[in-house]
C-alpha positions in Angstrom: -74.1 -52.2 70.1 -73.5 -49.7 72.8 -76.2 -47.3 73.1 -73.6 -44.2 73.4 -69.9 -43.7 72.5 -67.5 -41.0 74.2 -65.3 -39.0 71.6 -62.5 -36.5 72.9 -63.3 -33.1 71.4 -60.3 -33.7 68.9 -62.6 -36.2 67.5 -65.3 -34.3 67.6 -63.6 -31.7 65.5 -61.9 -33.9 63.2 -65.0 -36.1 62.5 -66.9 -32.9 62.1 -64.7 -31.7 59.2 -64.3 -34.9 57.7 -68.0 -35.2 57.3 -68.4 -31.8 55.7 -65.3 -32.0 53.2 -67.0 -35.1 52.0 -70.0 -33.4 51.5 -68.8 -30.9 49.6 -67.3 -28.1 52.0 -63.5 -26.5 51.4 -61.4 -26.2 54.4 -62.3 -22.7 55.5 -65.8 -23.8 55.3 -65.3 -27.2 57.2 -63.0 -25.8 59.7 -65.4 -22.8 60.6 -68.3 -25.4 61.3 -66.5 -27.8 63.3 -65.3 -25.0 65.8 -69.0 -24.4 66.4 -70.0 -27.8 66.7 -67.0 -28.6 69.2 -68.0 -25.6 71.2 -71.3 -26.9 71.5 -70.3 -30.2 72.4 -67.6 -29.2 75.2 -70.5 -27.1 76.5 -72.9 -29.6 77.0 -75.4 -28.1 74.2 -76.1 -31.4 72.6 -78.9 -29.8 70.2 -76.5 -27.8 68.5 -73.4 -29.8 68.5 -72.9 -33.4 66.3 -76.8 -33.7 66.1 -76.6 -30.9 63.5 -73.7 -32.2 61.3 -76.1 -34.6 59.1 -78.3 -31.3 58.7 -75.2 -29.2 57.3 -74.1 -32.0 55.4 -77.0 -32.8 53.6 -77.3 -28.9 52.7 -74.2 -28.8 51.2 -75.0 -32.0 49.2 -78.5 -30.7 48.2 -76.7 -27.2 47.0 -78.8 -25.4 49.7 -75.5 -24.3 50.9 -72.2 -23.8 48.9 -68.9 -25.5 50.1 -66.9 -23.2 48.7 -68.7 -20.0 49.9 -66.1 -16.9 50.0 -67.8 -14.3 52.1 -67.1 -10.7 51.7 -66.9 -8.3 54.4 -67.2 -4.5 54.3 -67.7 -1.5 56.3 -70.8 0.3 54.9 -71.3 3.0 57.3 -69.1 4.3 60.6 -70.7 1.9 62.4 -72.0 -0.6 60.1 -70.2 -3.9 59.2 -71.6 -5.9 56.5 -70.9 -9.4 55.3 -72.2 -11.3 52.4 -72.4 -14.9 53.2 -72.3 -16.0 49.3 -74.8 -18.3 50.1 -72.9 -20.5 52.3 -72.9 -22.0 56.1 -73.0 -19.2 58.6 -69.8 -19.7 60.7 -67.5 -18.8 58.3 -69.0 -15.2 57.6 -69.4 -14.8 61.6 -65.9 -15.8 62.2 -64.6 -13.3 59.1 -67.0 -10.3 60.0 -66.2 -10.6 63.8 -62.7 -8.8 64.3 -63.7 -5.8 61.6 -66.9 -5.4 64.2 -64.6 -5.5 67.0 -62.4 -2.6 65.5 -65.1 -0.8 64.8 -67.2 -1.2 68.2 -63.7 0.4 69.7 -63.5 3.0 67.2 -67.0 4.2 67.3 -68.3 2.9 71.0 -70.9 0.7 69.4 -71.2 -1.0 66.3 -73.8 -3.2 64.0 -72.7 -6.4 61.8 -75.3 -7.6 59.6 -75.4 -10.8 57.6 -77.0 -12.4 54.8 -76.7 -15.1 52.4 -75.7 -17.0 54.8 -77.6 -20.7 56.3 -77.3 -20.5 60.1 -78.5 -23.2 62.8 -75.5 -23.3 65.4 -75.9 -22.1 68.9 -75.7 -18.4 69.1 -73.7 -17.6 72.0 -70.5 -18.7 70.3 -71.0 -15.5 68.3 -70.7 -13.2 70.9 -68.8 -14.9 73.6 -65.7 -13.9 71.5 -66.6 -10.4 71.8 -67.1 -10.2 75.6 -63.8 -11.8 75.7 -62.4 -8.8 74.4 -64.1 -6.8 76.7 -67.3 -6.1 74.4 -70.9 -6.3 75.4 -72.3 -8.1 72.7 -76.0 -9.3 71.4 -77.0 -11.5 68.6 -80.3 -12.3 66.8 -81.0 -14.9 63.9 -84.2 -15.8 62.0 -84.9 -19.2 60.6 -87.5 -20.9 58.2 -91.1 -20.6 59.8 -91.9 -22.7 62.8 -93.4 -20.5 65.2 -97.1 -19.2 64.9 -97.6 -15.6 66.0 -99.9 -15.2 69.0 -103.1 -16.4 68.9 -102.1 -18.1 65.1 -102.0 -21.6 64.3 -99.6 -21.3 61.1 -95.9 -21.1 61.3 -94.7 -17.6 60.4 -91.4 -16.7 62.7 -88.5 -18.9 63.0 -87.6 -19.7 66.5 -85.8 -16.6 66.3 -83.3 -16.8 69.0 -81.3 -14.1 70.4 -78.1 -14.1 72.7 -76.2 -11.8 75.2 -72.7 -11.8 76.3 -71.1 -9.7 79.0 -67.4 -9.1 80.1 -66.2 -10.1 83.6 -63.6 -8.8 86.0 -61.2 -11.2 88.0 -60.5 -13.8 85.4 -64.0 -15.1 85.0 -65.5 -16.7 82.0 -68.0 -13.8 80.5 -71.5 -14.1 81.4 -73.4 -15.5 78.1 -77.0 -16.4 77.6 -78.4 -17.7 74.3 -82.5 -18.8 74.1 -85.1 -19.0 71.5 -88.0 -16.8 71.4 -90.1 -20.3 70.9 -90.8 -22.0 74.0 -88.0 -24.4 73.1 -85.2 -24.3 70.5 -86.4 -27.0 67.5 -83.3 -29.1 68.3 -84.5 -30.1 71.8 -88.0 -31.0 70.2 -86.3 -32.9 67.7 -83.9 -34.7 70.0 -87.1 -35.4 72.5 -88.7 -37.0 69.0 -85.7 -38.9 68.5 -85.6 -40.4 72.2 -89.2 -41.2 72.4 -89.8 -38.3 75.4 -92.8 -36.1 75.7 -92.3 -32.6 75.7 -94.1 -30.0 78.1 -97.2 -28.3 77.3 -96.9 -25.4 75.8 -94.4 -26.2 73.5 -96.4 -26.5 70.1 -99.8 -27.5 68.4 -100.3 -30.6 66.1 -101.1 -30.5 62.9 -105.1 -30.4 64.0 -104.5 -27.1 65.6 -104.7 -28.4 68.8 -102.2 -28.3 72.2 -99.9 -31.6 72.3 -97.0 -33.0 74.5 -96.1 -35.5 71.3 -93.1 -33.7 69.8 -93.5 -35.5 66.4 -97.0 -33.8 66.6 -95.5 -30.5 67.3 -92.8 -31.0 64.5 -95.7 -31.7 61.9 -97.6 -28.6 63.6 -96.5 -25.5 64.9 -94.5 -24.3 67.8 -95.3 -21.8 70.2 -93.7 -18.7 71.4 -92.5 -18.6 75.2 -94.7 -16.5 77.3 -97.7 -16.1 74.9 -97.7 -12.8 73.4 -94.8 -11.3 75.1 -92.4 -14.1 73.6 -94.3 -13.8 70.1 -93.4 -9.8 70.4 -89.7 -10.5 70.8 -89.8 -13.1 67.6 -91.1 -10.6 66.0 -88.5 -8.1 67.1 -85.9 -10.6 66.1 -87.3 -11.3 62.7 -87.3 -7.4 62.2 -83.6 -6.7 63.2 -82.1 -10.1 61.7 -83.8 -10.4 58.3 -85.2 -6.7 58.0 -82.0 -5.0 58.7 -79.9 -7.8 56.8 -81.8 -7.8 53.6 -81.8 -11.6 54.5 -85.1 -14.0 53.9 -87.8 -13.5 56.3 -88.8 -17.1 57.9 -91.5 -17.6 55.6 -89.6 -16.4 52.7 -87.1 -19.2 53.5 -89.7 -21.8 54.3 -91.2 -21.2 51.0 -87.7 -21.6 49.4 -87.0 -24.9 51.3 -86.6 -27.8 49.4 -86.8 -30.8 51.9 -82.9 -31.3 52.4 -83.1 -31.2 56.7 -80.5 -29.0 57.0 -80.3 -24.8 57.6 -82.1 -22.3 55.1 -80.4 -18.8 54.2 -81.7 -15.9 56.9 -80.5 -12.9 58.5 -78.4 -12.1 61.2 -77.4 -9.3 63.2 -74.4 -8.5 65.9 -74.0 -5.5 68.0 -71.3 -4.6 70.0 -70.7 -2.1 72.6 -67.4 -0.7 74.3 -68.2 -0.1 78.0 -65.4 2.6 78.3 -67.0 4.7 75.6 -70.1 4.8 77.9 -68.3 6.4 80.2 -68.9 3.9 82.7 -65.3 3.6 84.4 -66.2 1.3 87.2 -68.7 -0.9 84.6 -67.1 -4.5 85.6 -66.9 -3.6 89.5 -70.7 -2.8 89.0 -71.4 -5.7 87.3 -70.0 -7.9 89.5 -71.7 -6.5 92.4 -74.7 -7.2 90.8 -73.8 -10.9 90.1 -72.9 -11.2 93.9 -76.3 -10.3 94.7 -77.6 -12.9 92.4 -75.4 -15.8 93.6 -76.4 -14.4 97.2 -79.7 -15.5 96.8 -80.6 -19.1 97.8 -80.0 -21.7 94.6 -79.8 -18.5 92.2 -77.1 -18.8 89.5 -76.3 -16.8 86.4 -77.3 -17.5 83.3 -74.6 -19.9 81.3 -73.3 -21.3 84.8 -74.4 -25.2 83.7 -72.6 -24.5 80.2 -69.4 -23.2 82.4 -69.5 -26.2 84.6 -70.0 -28.8 81.8 -66.8 -26.7 79.7 -64.7 -27.4 83.1 -65.8 -31.3 83.1 -66.3 -32.3 79.4 -62.8 -31.7 77.8 -61.3 -34.1 80.5 -64.4 -37.0 80.1 -65.2 -36.6 76.5 -68.3 -36.1 74.8 -71.1 -38.6 75.3 -72.9 -39.3 72.0 -75.8 -41.4 70.8 -73.8 -44.3 69.1 -76.2 -44.1 66.2 -75.4 -40.5 65.5 -71.8 -41.0 65.7 -72.2 -43.9 63.0 -74.2 -41.9 60.8 -71.5 -39.1 60.8 -68.8 -41.3 60.3 -70.8 -42.7 57.4 -70.9 -38.9 55.8 -67.2 -38.8 56.5 -66.2 -41.8 54.6 
């Protein structure tokens, strides 16, 4: 059996939809999740593409996420949108709440959307890039169950607690978007290293004995570390407060205590902030941003955040997504 299999993006989408529906998701939820999975594969983000589908399916089958969740969107204050995810998977509440968030940001200049009762472990940039495509600046924060130790600690307390930022651009350029964990590595990257038999760099985590290790399996059994020591841990704490604190969602340690071992995402909190540059009086905002980007690109091999992802976006729709054959077979089995 070949080690890899190449799928078109349409095949990625339809296979993901079929696996989710066979696991209990209705059409709306399956479509929303398949959209973010397909976007991840299109942009070469293997750790958040089809790799995540078995986890979504196990969460649905275990009853940890409702397949027929019907999120409710409401405006709770002039600049605040709130979404109750109805204990489902996160992509649908995000998709349903984002139009109101954009509308309120246009009206108020700045708006925030809090989401709770949803299970999120997708990439974050698909949450904010659509807002930047509408000319808005956007930031997103989400926590997860506890994987990461606080600075100086050896026990998991924070999630990998990623954040993302999207900025519109002039001249027909795709928005500048970055997405990163506050841990030294995304959980999925370590899981893929363990699956493929690779070591991980020092500083990614500690083993069950509390000692540093480059063995991804020991890191997964032990605890991950924040990037940059105290600085990354402080950012993880900030994300925890913004995402779970403001939304009323589960803090990372609370999500961990409720986890039943199904292998999928847990319920957490999510915060998205959108800003309209026009409301701030920045009449030449796009031009000034481009001048900043030009300075970056003129400096040797420097590149803009997200440029590698955009290069994959130009290539993969033509060449297809190259996936581990065992993973494809597993998801086909779920779809059957």
